[in-house]
C-alpha positions in Angstrom: -90.0 -241.8 115.2 -92.5 -239.0 116.1 -94.6 -236.9 114.0 -92.2 -233.9 114.9 -89.1 -235.8 113.9 -90.8 -236.9 110.5 -91.8 -233.2 109.7 -88.6 -232.1 110.5 -86.7 -234.4 108.4 -88.9 -233.3 105.4 -88.1 -229.7 106.3 -84.4 -230.5 106.1 -84.7 -232.5 102.8 -86.1 -229.3 101.1 -83.7 -227.0 103.0 -86.8 -225.0 104.2 -86.9 -223.8 107.8 -90.6 -224.0 107.9 -93.4 -225.0 105.5 -96.3 -223.1 104.7 -99.3 -224.3 106.9 -102.8 -224.4 105.3 -105.8 -224.5 107.4 -109.1 -225.6 106.2 -112.7 -226.5 107.4 -113.2 -230.2 108.0 -117.1 -229.6 107.4 -117.1 -227.4 104.0 -113.4 -227.6 103.1 -113.0 -224.0 102.8 -109.6 -222.7 103.4 -109.4 -220.8 106.7 -106.8 -217.9 107.3 -104.0 -218.6 109.6 -104.8 -217.8 113.3 -108.4 -218.3 113.1 -110.0 -221.2 114.7 -113.5 -221.3 113.4 -114.8 -221.3 109.9 -116.4 -218.2 108.8 -118.6 -219.8 106.3 -120.5 -222.6 108.3 -119.2 -221.6 111.8 -117.7 -225.1 112.6 -114.6 -225.0 114.9 -113.2 -228.3 113.6 -110.1 -227.3 111.6 -107.6 -229.5 109.8 -104.2 -228.5 108.4 -101.5 -229.5 106.0 -98.2 -228.3 105.0 -97.0 -227.2 101.8 -93.3 -227.6 101.2 -93.0 -225.2 98.1 -92.1 -227.7 95.3 -91.7 -224.5 93.0 -88.8 -223.4 94.9 -87.4 -226.9 95.2 -87.4 -227.1 91.4 -85.8 -223.7 91.0 -83.1 -224.9 93.4 -82.3 -228.1 91.5 -81.8 -225.9 88.5 -78.9 -224.1 90.2 -77.1 -227.5 90.1 -74.9 -228.2 87.2 -75.3 -231.7 87.1 -79.2 -231.5 87.2 -79.2 -229.0 84.5 -77.2 -231.3 82.3 -79.3 -234.4 83.1 -82.7 -232.9 82.2 -81.5 -230.9 79.2 -79.7 -233.7 77.5 -81.1 -235.3 74.4 -82.2 -238.8 75.1 -82.4 -241.4 72.5 -85.7 -243.0 72.1 -86.2 -246.7 72.4 -86.5 -248.5 68.9 -89.9 -248.6 67.3 -92.1 -251.3 68.9 -90.1 -251.2 72.1 -90.7 -249.7 75.6 -88.0 -249.3 78.2 -89.1 -246.3 80.1 -92.1 -244.0 80.6 -91.0 -241.7 78.0 -91.3 -244.3 75.5 -95.2 -244.5 76.0 -97.7 -243.0 73.6 -98.9 -240.5 76.4 -95.5 -238.9 76.9 -94.8 -238.6 73.2 -98.4 -237.1 72.6 -97.9 -234.8 75.5 -94.3 -233.8 75.4 -92.6 -234.7 72.3 -95.4 -233.3 69.8 -95.1 -229.8 71.7 -91.2 -229.7 71.3 -91.2 -228.6 67.9 -93.2 -225.4 68.8 -91.2 -224.4 71.8 -88.8 -221.5 71.8 -85.0 -222.8 71.7 -84.7 -221.9 75.5 -87.5 -224.0 76.8 -87.0 -227.0 79.1 -89.7 -229.5 79.0 -90.5 -231.6 82.3 -93.0 -234.2 83.0 -94.0 -235.3 86.6 -95.1 -238.6 88.1 -97.0 -238.0 91.3 -97.6 -240.5 94.2 -99.3 -240.4 97.6 -100.1 -242.9 100.0 -101.1 -243.3 103.8 -98.4 -244.2 106.2 -99.4 -245.6 109.5 -98.1 -243.6 112.4 -96.4 -245.3 115.5 -98.9 -245.9 118.1 -97.1 -243.8 120.5 -98.6 -240.7 118.4 -102.0 -239.6 118.8 -102.3 -238.6 114.9 -103.7 -241.3 112.7 -101.9 -241.4 109.5 -99.3 -239.4 107.4 -100.2 -238.8 104.0 -97.2 -237.2 101.9 -97.2 -236.4 98.3 -94.4 -236.5 96.1 -93.4 -235.6 92.5 -90.7 -237.4 90.4 -89.2 -235.9 87.4 -89.3 -238.3 84.5 -86.5 -236.7 82.4 -84.2 -237.8 84.9 -82.4 -241.1 84.5 -84.2 -244.0 86.1 -81.6 -244.6 88.7 -81.8 -241.2 89.9 -85.4 -240.5 89.3 -86.5 -241.8 92.8 -83.5 -241.0 94.7 -83.5 -239.0 97.8 -81.9 -236.2 96.3 -84.1 -235.5 93.2 -87.7 -237.0 94.5 -89.5 -233.9 95.5 -91.7 -233.9 98.6 -94.7 -231.5 98.0 -97.4 -231.8 100.7 -97.7 -233.5 104.0 -101.1 -234.3 105.8 -100.9 -235.6 109.3 -104.5 -236.1 111.1 -106.7 -238.6 112.6 -108.8 -238.4 109.4 -107.9 -239.1 105.7 -107.6 -236.0 103.6 -109.8 -234.8 101.3 -107.9 -235.0 98.3 -109.8 -232.2 96.4 -108.9 -229.7 99.0 -105.4 -231.3 99.8 -104.2 -231.2 96.4 -105.7 -227.8 95.3 -102.6 -225.9 96.1 -100.3 -228.2 94.3 -102.5 -228.2 91.2 -102.1 -224.5 91.2 -98.4 -224.8 91.1 -98.6 -227.6 88.3 -100.6 -225.2 86.5 -97.9 -222.4 86.6 -95.5 -224.9 85.3 -97.8 -226.1 82.5 -98.1 -222.3 81.3 -94.2 -222.1 82.0 -92.0 -220.2 84.5 -88.8 -218.2 83.8 -86.0 -219.8 86.1 -82.5 -218.6 86.5 -80.5 -221.9 85.9 -76.7 -222.8 86.2 -76.9 -222.5 82.3 -78.6 -219.2 82.2 -82.2 -218.1 82.0 -84.6 -221.0 81.0 -88.2 -221.1 80.2 -89.3 -224.2 82.2 -92.6 -226.1 81.5 -93.9 -229.0 83.3 -96.7 -231.4 82.9 -98.2 -233.9 85.2 -97.8 -237.1 83.1 -99.1 -239.7 85.6 -100.5 -240.3 89.3 -99.2 -243.7 90.6 -101.2 -244.7 93.6 -102.8 -247.8 95.2 -106.6 -248.4 94.6 -108.0 -246.6 97.6 -105.9 -243.7 97.1 -107.1 -243.6 93.3 -110.5 -243.4 94.4 -109.7 -240.7 96.5 -107.7 -238.6 93.9 -110.4 -239.3 91.2 -113.1 -238.6 93.6 -114.9 -241.9 92.6 -116.1 -245.0 94.5 -113.6 -247.5 95.8 -112.8 -250.9 94.3 -115.4 -252.7 96.1 -118.3 -250.2 95.0 -120.4 -250.2 92.1 -118.3 -248.9 89.0 -115.1 -249.0 91.0 -113.0 -249.6 88.1 -111.3 -246.4 86.6 -110.7 -247.9 83.2 -114.2 -249.2 82.4 -117.7 -248.9 83.1 -118.0 -252.4 84.6 -120.5 -252.4 87.3 -119.0 -255.6 89.1 -121.0 -258.2 91.0 -121.6 -259.4 94.6 -123.2 -262.6 96.1 -125.8 -262.5 98.9 -123.8 -264.2 101.5 -120.8 -261.5 101.0 -122.2 -258.2 99.9 -119.1 -256.2 100.9 -117.1 -258.3 98.3 -117.3 -257.2 94.6 -115.7 -259.1 92.0 -115.6 -258.3 88.2 -116.2 -261.2 85.8 -114.3 -261.1 82.7 -116.6 -259.7 79.8 -117.1 -256.7 77.5 -117.7 -253.5 79.1 -117.5 -250.0 77.6 -114.1 -248.1 78.2 -114.2 -244.9 80.2 -113.0 -241.6 78.3 -112.2 -238.5 79.8 -115.3 -236.9 78.3 -117.7 -239.6 79.6 -116.0 -239.2 83.1 -116.5 -235.5 83.0 -120.0 -235.7 82.0 -120.7 -238.4 84.7 -119.0 -235.7 87.1 -121.5 -232.9 86.0 -124.4 -235.0 86.6 -123.2 -236.4 90.0 -122.6 -232.7 91.1 -126.1 -231.7 90.0 -127.8 -234.6 91.6 -125.8 -234.9 94.6 -125.6 -238.8 94.0 -122.7 -240.7 92.4 -123.0 -241.5 88.6 -121.2 -244.5 87.3 -118.8 -244.3 90.2 -118.0 -240.8 90.0 -118.8 -238.8 93.1 -118.0 -235.2 91.9 -115.1 -233.2 90.6 -111.4 -234.3 90.9 -108.4 -231.8 92.0 -106.9 -233.0 88.6 -109.3 -231.4 86.5 -107.7 -228.2 87.3 -105.0 -229.1 84.8 -106.4 -228.6 81.2 -104.2 -231.3 79.7 -105.3 -234.1 82.3 -107.1 -237.0 80.8 -108.9 -238.6 83.8 -109.2 -242.0 82.1 -105.5 -242.2 81.4 -103.9 -240.3 84.2 -103.7 -243.4 86.7 -101.4 -246.2 85.2 -101.5 -249.7 86.5 -99.6 -250.0 89.6 -98.4 -253.7 89.4 -96.7 -253.8 93.0 -100.2 -253.4 94.6 -102.3 -254.9 91.8 -100.2 -258.0 91.3 -97.6 -258.4 93.8 -99.4 -257.5 96.9 -102.8 -258.2 95.4 -103.0 -261.5 93.1 -99.7 -263.1 94.6 -100.7 -263.0 98.1 -104.0 -263.8 97.4 -102.9 -267.1 95.6 -100.7 -267.7 98.4 -103.6 -267.7 101.0 -105.7 -269.6 98.8 -103.0 -272.5 98.4 -102.0 -272.6 102.0 -105.0 -271.8 104.0 -106.5 -274.8 106.0 -110.2 -273.8 105.2 -109.6 -274.7 101.4 -108.0 -278.2 102.4 -110.8 -280.0 100.7 -110.2 -278.0 97.2 -108.0 -279.2 94.4 -105.6 -276.1 94.7 -104.8 -276.6 98.5 -101.1 -277.6 99.2 -100.9 -276.2 102.7 -99.9 -279.6 103.9 -96.6 -279.2 101.9 -95.3 -276.2 103.5 -92.2 -278.0 105.0 -91.3 -279.4 101.5 -91.7 -275.9 99.8 -89.5 -274.4 102.6 -86.8 -276.7 101.9 -86.7 -276.1 98.3 -87.0 -272.2 98.6 -84.4 -271.8 101.3 -82.0 -273.9 99.4 -81.9 -271.9 96.4 -78.6 -270.2 95.6 -79.7 -266.8 95.0 -77.7 -264.9 92.2 -76.2 -261.6 92.7 -79.1 -259.6 90.8 -81.5 -260.5 93.7 -80.9 -258.3 96.6 -82.3 -260.5 99.5 -82.4 -264.0 100.6 -86.0 -265.8 100.4 -87.8 -266.1 103.6 -90.0 -268.8 104.8 -93.1 -269.5 102.9 -95.0 -269.8 106.2 -94.4 -265.9 106.5 -95.9 -265.1 103.1 -98.5 -262.9 104.6 -95.6 -260.4 106.1 -93.8 -260.5 102.7 -92.8 -256.9 101.3 -93.4 -256.5 97.5 -89.9 -257.1 96.7 -90.2 -260.8 98.1 -93.5 -261.3 96.2 -91.7 -260.2 93.0 -88.8 -262.6 93.4 -91.3 -265.6 94.5 -93.5 -264.8 91.3 -90.7 -264.3 89.0 -87.8 -266.3 90.0 -88.7 -268.9 92.9 -92.2 -270.0 92.6 -92.2 -272.3 89.5 -89.2 -274.6 90.8 -90.6 -274.6 94.3 -94.2 -275.5 93.1 -92.9 -278.3 90.8 -95.0 -281.4 91.1 -97.0 -279.6 94.0 -99.8 -277.9 92.2 -102.2 -280.1 90.3 -103.3 -279.8 86.8 -104.7 -277.4 85.6 -103.9 -275.2 88.5 -100.2 -275.1 87.7 -100.7 -274.4 84.1 -102.9 -271.6 85.3 -100.6 -270.0 87.6 -97.8 -270.4 84.9 -99.8 -268.0 82.6 -99.4 -265.3 85.2 -95.9 -266.0 85.9 -94.9 -265.9 82.1 -97.1 -262.9 81.3 -95.4 -260.8 84.3 -92.0 -261.8 83.3 -92.5 -260.5 80.0 -93.8 -257.2 81.1 -91.3 -256.6 83.7 -88.4 -256.8 81.3 -85.8 -254.0 81.0 -86.8 -253.8 77.4 -90.7 -254.8 76.6 -91.6 -255.3 72.8 -95.1 -255.0 71.2 -94.9 -258.5 70.6 -94.3 -259.2 74.4 -97.3 -257.2 75.1 -99.7 -258.9 73.0 -98.6 -262.5 74.1 -99.0 -261.3 77.9 -102.3 -259.7 77.2 -103.6 -263.1 75.6 -102.1 -265.0 78.7 -103.8 -262.6 81.1 -107.1 -262.9 79.4 -106.9 -266.6 79.6 -105.8 -266.3 83.4 -108.7 -264.3 84.3 -111.4 -266.3 82.2 -110.2 -269.5 83.9 -109.7 -268.1 87.6 -113.4 -268.5 88.6 -113.6 -271.9 87.5 -110.6 -272.9 89.6 -111.1 -270.7 92.7 -114.7 -269.5 92.7 -116.0 -266.2 91.5 -116.1 -264.8 95.2 -112.3 -264.2 95.1 -112.5 -262.7 91.7 -111.5 -259.2 93.0 -110.7 -256.1 91.1 -107.0 -256.6 91.3 -107.4 -259.7 89.1 -108.8 -257.6 86.1 -106.1 -258.0 83.7 -107.9 -257.2 80.4 -106.8 -253.4 80.7 -103.1 -254.2 80.7 -102.4 -253.9 76.9 -103.6 -250.4 76.3 -102.2 -249.0 79.7 -98.7 -250.3 79.1 -99.0 -249.0 75.5 -99.9 -245.6 76.8 -97.5 -245.2 79.6 -95.4 -248.3 80.2 -95.9 -250.3 83.3 -95.2 -248.6 86.7 
């Protein structure tokens, strides 16, 4: 599909003939009026662009629909105390929204948003580099509809050979969200309503998280957005940074803002923070909590794929965890499993693990891996791996209890502590840091 067709599809999805195009200078990042091909500030001629799909109007259009109005205005029953079944059961949601509801006028509708963005590779036939769409999901919708094509809101679209500067790219969206934070009067199907909306979470992978927060990446010093761990490198592999399990002070919003101020004044990164984030335009945002743990990239596409590569790669044939010579046996076991109805797709060959999608990694981790690996992984490698399987099976249940989280935290801590003893410190990457799971899940539930 060409870039033009992708943009055309997005226009149709928001029923807009033409989105607003924003131009800005690649050098100084200042917005340039339409029709001008040179920056008046620095006299540079390199101009980038992105498309604004007017999410405010999209939300107003949704409120004209009777079904949508009833869904978001419906009183929802909270889970029982000590249980987490949705993002709305997390402490951050309750603090930001539920605590405010008692002080709102009767005609107020309170919404919360989940923001997502990621780079999408464009086909080689296009001269452009990558697409960076930005979406908002409305958390008050039922889970089954929240991420459906009908209700997922495309906000911005960037398509250039370079990656976007998120502070410039997200600026117009932050202005819209700031208006919703204060409240907007909307003519809905059920009459005039005062609609307020808060950005609750930004769910992105590690590279995009660094771009959004304007901090160093996971392979740089202080690359963790939760704590102040500096990480360590080895002389023979300076580009890989690992994070030994240990105590480190937790980041807070105040500490991150102070680091941002110092970084802006000095022109150098301070404890990983390189400068201000576009998210700081929203007064309620806590930079230390706004990005929840994304288990798809962290665990499924991170830890699970890393372990499979370690077990099966011939370069590790002299290590105790190597089982690459047993791929044929693993395939026989895996491909003969009678898959139950609740699993959407049949398992594929273990030899194709490098090309597995996140759903395949999930089914392997939670359902298939233990019976397939039985008797193949040596002790203590098998017991160590079981810690991860059991912990993640507890955390990905439809309803997670506080007790489940406590047990999973202990298991993940043990998993991380023992990991370098089995596999070596060099592969102890940021995606294996699991001692942040408990607080993050209690705050916002696992995404």
